[in-house]
C-alpha positions in Angstrom: 104.2 106.8 112.3 106.1 107.2 109.0 104.4 107.4 105.5 106.0 104.0 104.7 104.4 102.5 107.8 101.0 104.0 106.9 101.3 102.8 103.3 101.9 99.3 104.7 98.5 99.2 106.5 96.1 97.0 104.6 93.0 99.0 103.5 90.8 95.9 104.0 92.3 95.4 107.5 91.6 99.1 108.3 88.0 98.8 107.1 87.6 95.6 109.1 88.9 97.4 112.3 86.2 100.0 111.7 83.4 97.4 111.4 83.2 97.3 107.6 83.2 93.8 105.9 83.2 93.1 102.2 79.9 92.6 100.6 81.5 90.7 97.7 85.0 89.3 97.0 86.1 88.9 93.4 89.7 87.7 93.5 91.9 90.5 94.7 89.1 93.1 94.4 86.8 93.3 97.3 83.6 95.4 97.3 82.1 97.1 100.3 79.2 99.3 101.1 80.8 102.7 101.1 82.0 104.0 104.5 81.7 107.5 102.9 78.0 107.7 102.0 74.8 105.7 102.5 74.0 103.1 99.8 72.3 99.7 99.3 74.7 98.3 96.6 78.4 98.0 97.2 80.3 100.6 95.2 83.5 100.9 97.2 86.2 98.7 95.7 89.5 97.8 97.4 92.2 96.4 95.2 94.2 94.2 97.6 97.2 93.9 95.2 97.7 97.7 94.9 96.3 98.6 98.3 94.1 101.3 96.9 90.4 102.1 97.0 87.9 103.6 94.6 84.3 104.7 95.5 82.2 104.5 92.3 79.3 106.3 94.0 81.5 109.4 94.6 83.9 108.9 91.7 86.9 109.2 94.0 89.7 107.0 95.3 93.2 107.0 96.6 95.6 105.3 99.0 94.8 104.8 102.7 97.0 107.6 103.9 95.2 110.3 101.8 91.7 108.9 102.3 89.0 110.8 104.1 87.7 109.3 107.4 84.8 106.9 107.1 81.5 108.7 107.9 80.2 108.6 111.5 77.4 106.1 111.9 
């Protein structure tokens, strides 16, 4: 798989394939419970237009192809 093919993967689609669904949808910004740490309030934002994520609980974000793996449940 090339970097261009990986960049074309939708972050929201990737999260859905791993069992994560948005807790809140605000236009093109979807909020999830973080796949990277335990929380009760959604702090993991995915920007559908830019295909990037940011975890406000961790203060980190990036593109899908450089993101860490979701935590094991």
